[in-house]
C-alpha positions as CSV (number, residue, x, y, z in Angstrom):
1,Y,-19.1,4.2,-8.9
2,I,-21.3,4.2,-5.8
3,A,-23.9,1.4,-5.3
4,T,-26.3,1.4,-2.4
5,G,-29.8,0.5,-1.3
6,K,-30.9,4.1,-0.9
7,L,-28.7,7.0,-1.7
8,E,-27.9,9.3,1.3
9,P,-26.7,12.6,-0.2
10,S,-24.5,13.6,2.7
11,K,-22.8,10.2,2.8
12,A,-22.3,10.2,-1.0
13,A,-20.8,13.7,-0.7
14,D,-18.3,12.6,2.0
15,I,-17.3,9.6,-0.2
16,V,-16.8,11.8,-3.3
17,K,-14.9,14.4,-1.2
18,G,-12.5,11.6,0.0
19,I,-12.0,10.4,-3.6
20,A,-11.4,14.0,-4.8
21,N,-8.7,14.5,-2.1
22,G,-7.0,11.3,-3.3
23,C,-7.1,12.6,-6.8
24,I,-5.4,15.8,-5.7
25,K,-2.6,13.9,-4.0
26,A,-2.2,11.7,-7.1
27,K,-2.3,14.7,-9.4
28,A,-5.1,13.1,-11.2
29,A,-8.5,14.5,-12.5
30,L,-11.8,13.1,-11.3
31,I,-13.7,13.2,-14.7
32,G,-16.8,11.3,-14.0
33,G,-18.8,8.9,-11.9
34,E,-22.1,7.0,-11.5
35,T,-24.4,6.0,-8.7
36,A,-26.9,3.1,-8.5
37,E,-29.7,2.4,-6.0
38,M,-30.3,-1.3,-5.6
39,P,-32.5,-1.9,-2.5
40,G,-32.8,-5.6,-3.2
41,L,-29.0,-6.1,-3.0
42,Y,-27.8,-3.7,-0.3
43,G,-29.2,-3.5,3.2
44,K,-29.8,-0.2,5.1
45,G,-26.6,1.8,5.4
46,E,-24.6,-0.5,3.1
47,Y,-22.8,0.8,0.1
48,D,-20.1,-0.3,-2.4
49,V,-17.5,1.9,-4.1
50,A,-15.4,1.0,-7.1
51,G,-13.1,3.1,-9.3
52,F,-10.1,3.0,-11.6
53,C,-7.5,5.4,-13.0
54,V,-5.7,5.7,-16.3
55,G,-2.2,7.0,-16.8
56,V,0.1,7.7,-19.8
57,V,3.8,7.1,-20.0
58,D,6.3,7.5,-22.8
59,K,7.2,4.0,-24.1
60,K,10.9,4.7,-23.6
61,K,10.3,5.6,-20.0
62,I,8.4,2.5,-18.9
63,I,10.0,0.9,-15.9
64,T,10.0,-2.8,-16.7
65,G,12.6,-4.2,-14.3
66,E,14.7,-5.6,-17.2
67,K,17.7,-3.5,-16.2
68,I,17.8,-5.0,-12.6
69,I,21.0,-6.9,-11.9
70,A,22.5,-8.8,-8.9
71,G,23.9,-6.2,-6.4
72,D,21.2,-3.6,-6.9
73,M,19.8,-2.2,-3.7
74,L,16.2,-2.3,-2.3
75,I,14.6,0.8,-0.7
76,G,11.2,0.7,1.0
77,L,8.8,3.6,1.5
78,P,6.7,3.4,4.7
79,S,3.0,2.6,4.5
80,S,0.3,4.5,6.5
81,G,-1.2,1.4,8.0
82,L,-3.2,-1.5,6.6
83,H,-3.8,0.3,3.2
84,S,-6.4,-1.7,1.4
85,N,-5.5,-5.3,2.1
86,G,-6.2,-8.1,4.6
87,Y,-9.5,-6.8,5.8
88,S,-11.3,-10.1,5.6
89,L,-8.8,-11.5,8.1
90,V,-9.0,-8.4,10.2
91,R,-12.7,-8.4,10.4
92,K,-12.8,-12.1,11.3
93,L,-10.2,-11.6,14.0
94,F,-11.4,-8.4,15.6
95,F,-15.2,-8.6,15.2
96,D,-16.0,-12.3,15.0
97,I,-13.3,-14.1,17.1
98,L,-12.4,-11.4,19.7
99,D,-15.8,-9.7,19.5
100,W,-14.2,-6.2,19.8
101,K,-16.1,-3.1,18.8
102,T,-14.9,-0.3,16.5
103,D,-14.9,2.2,19.4
104,K,-12.6,0.0,21.6
105,Y,-9.7,2.2,22.6
106,L,-6.2,0.6,22.5
107,D,-3.3,2.3,24.2
108,E,-0.9,0.9,21.5
109,L,-2.8,2.7,18.8
110,G,-3.5,5.9,20.7
111,C,-7.0,5.8,19.2
112,A,-10.1,3.6,18.8
113,L,-9.7,0.5,16.8
114,G,-12.1,1.7,14.1
115,E,-9.9,4.9,13.6
116,A,-6.8,2.8,13.0
117,L,-8.6,0.5,10.6
118,M,-9.9,3.5,8.5
119,V,-6.6,5.3,8.0
120,P,-6.5,6.1,4.3
121,T,-4.1,4.3,2.0
122,R,-1.1,6.4,1.3
123,I,-0.7,7.7,-2.2
124,Y,2.9,7.8,-3.4
125,A,2.5,9.5,-6.8
126,D,4.0,12.8,-5.9
127,T,7.2,11.3,-4.5
128,I,7.5,8.7,-7.3
129,V,7.0,11.1,-10.2
130,D,9.8,13.4,-8.8
131,L,12.0,10.4,-8.1
132,V,11.9,8.9,-11.6
133,A,12.4,12.3,-13.2
134,R,15.7,12.6,-11.4
135,F,17.1,9.1,-11.0
136,D,17.3,5.8,-12.8
137,I,14.8,3.7,-10.9
138,K,15.2,0.2,-12.2
139,G,12.1,-1.5,-10.6
140,M,9.1,-0.6,-8.4
141,S,6.8,-2.8,-6.5
142,H,3.6,-1.6,-4.9
143,I,2.9,-3.8,-1.8
144,T,-0.8,-4.6,-2.2
145,G,-2.7,-7.9,-2.0
146,G,-0.2,-10.8,-1.6
147,G,2.2,-8.8,0.5
148,F,5.9,-9.1,0.0
149,Y,5.9,-12.6,-1.4
150,E,3.7,-12.0,-4.4
151,N,4.5,-8.4,-5.3
152,I,8.3,-8.0,-5.0
153,P,9.1,-10.9,-7.4
154,R,6.9,-9.3,-10.1
155,M,9.5,-6.7,-10.9
156,L,12.4,-9.1,-11.1
157,P,13.9,-10.6,-14.2
158,A,14.4,-14.4,-14.4
159,G,17.3,-15.7,-12.3
160,L,17.2,-13.0,-9.7
161,S,15.7,-12.8,-6.3
162,A,15.3,-10.2,-3.5
163,D,17.3,-10.9,-0.3
164,I,15.0,-9.0,2.1
165,I,16.2,-7.6,5.4
166,T,13.3,-6.7,7.7
167,Q,15.1,-5.4,10.8
168,F,14.9,-1.8,9.8
169,I,11.1,-1.8,9.1
170,N,8.9,0.2,11.5
171,I,5.9,-2.1,11.7
172,P,2.7,-0.2,12.4
173,P,1.1,-1.0,15.9
174,I,-2.1,-2.2,14.2
175,L,-0.2,-4.9,12.4
176,K,1.6,-6.0,15.6
177,I,-1.8,-6.3,17.4
178,I,-3.2,-8.4,14.5
179,Q,-0.2,-10.7,14.7
180,R,-0.3,-11.1,18.4
181,E,-4.0,-11.4,18.9
182,G,-4.4,-13.7,16.0
183,N,-1.3,-15.8,16.7
184,I,-0.4,-15.4,13.1
185,N,3.1,-16.5,11.9
186,L,5.4,-14.1,10.2
187,D,5.2,-15.8,6.8
188,E,1.4,-15.3,6.8
189,M,1.8,-11.7,7.9
190,Y,4.2,-10.9,5.1
191,S,2.1,-12.6,2.5
192,T,-1.1,-10.8,3.5
193,F,-0.1,-7.4,4.8
194,N,2.3,-4.6,3.7
195,M,4.0,-4.9,7.2
196,G,4.9,-1.2,7.1
197,I,6.2,-0.9,3.6
198,G,4.0,0.5,0.8
199,I,6.5,0.7,-2.1
200,V,9.7,-1.1,-2.8
201,L,12.3,0.5,-5.2
202,T,15.2,-1.2,-6.9
203,V,18.1,1.1,-7.6
204,G,21.7,0.7,-8.7
205,K,24.4,0.5,-5.9
206,D,26.1,3.7,-7.2
207,D,22.8,5.7,-7.0
208,Y,21.7,4.3,-3.6
209,S,23.2,6.9,-1.3
210,E,22.1,9.9,-3.4
211,I,18.5,8.5,-3.8
212,L,18.3,7.9,0.0
213,K,19.4,11.5,0.7
214,Y,17.0,12.8,-1.8
215,L,14.1,10.9,-0.3
216,T,15.1,12.0,3.2
217,D,15.4,15.6,2.2
218,K,11.9,15.3,0.7
219,G,10.5,14.3,4.1
220,E,10.4,10.6,3.4
221,N,11.6,7.9,5.8
222,P,13.2,5.5,3.4
223,V,14.1,2.0,4.7
224,F,17.0,-0.2,3.6
225,L,15.4,-3.5,2.6
226,G,18.3,-5.5,1.2
227,E,19.6,-6.3,-2.2
228,I,19.1,-8.3,-5.4
229,I,20.9,-11.6,-5.6
230,Q,21.4,-14.3,-8.2
231,R,19.2,-17.3,-7.9
232,D,18.0,-20.1,-10.2
233,G,14.3,-20.7,-10.6
């Protein structure tokens, strides 16, 4: 769904092209859409995009996390950047407080600020579909809004916790800049941003090495993130 003050056909075509590319990567079909012109609500050049997807899974294949036990291992798959979270904080920091412009070139990024902020969210469907067809993946957590703190616990049964080791994570330069320029503490960073990890997998200790090799052979850069531990509460 695209809402705007006045529809610009070329801009709408670019948006739909981007969505179509995402659907191809997710092996999904783009089966419909809608546009709305609302000049009283949107200023010149402004637009809003919303969408959703529906999937089907055999009931016996649903990954619920109920099989997770203490001693299971955690594997992270790298993110492509900010993904789709934390932009309110980012805009306030870069454009209100620092008064930077989108075309400001930063050596750490190797590109303009605006380019780094607009890197598309990575789609993991291809890797994950292959992975769950070959291995027993006990739990999966997509690191979206709420960062590590809100998303990882959602896959865990009661009485278990994730003992996270962060030293092997390759934190994207854009996130390092946000932390430094905003003087933001690590707890806040890990509760707002993905910090370089887009998906967290929980796997059995016996399967860990084989899954790691499979992911590496597939061109992934899997990260050891720690293990599941017993914990009350």
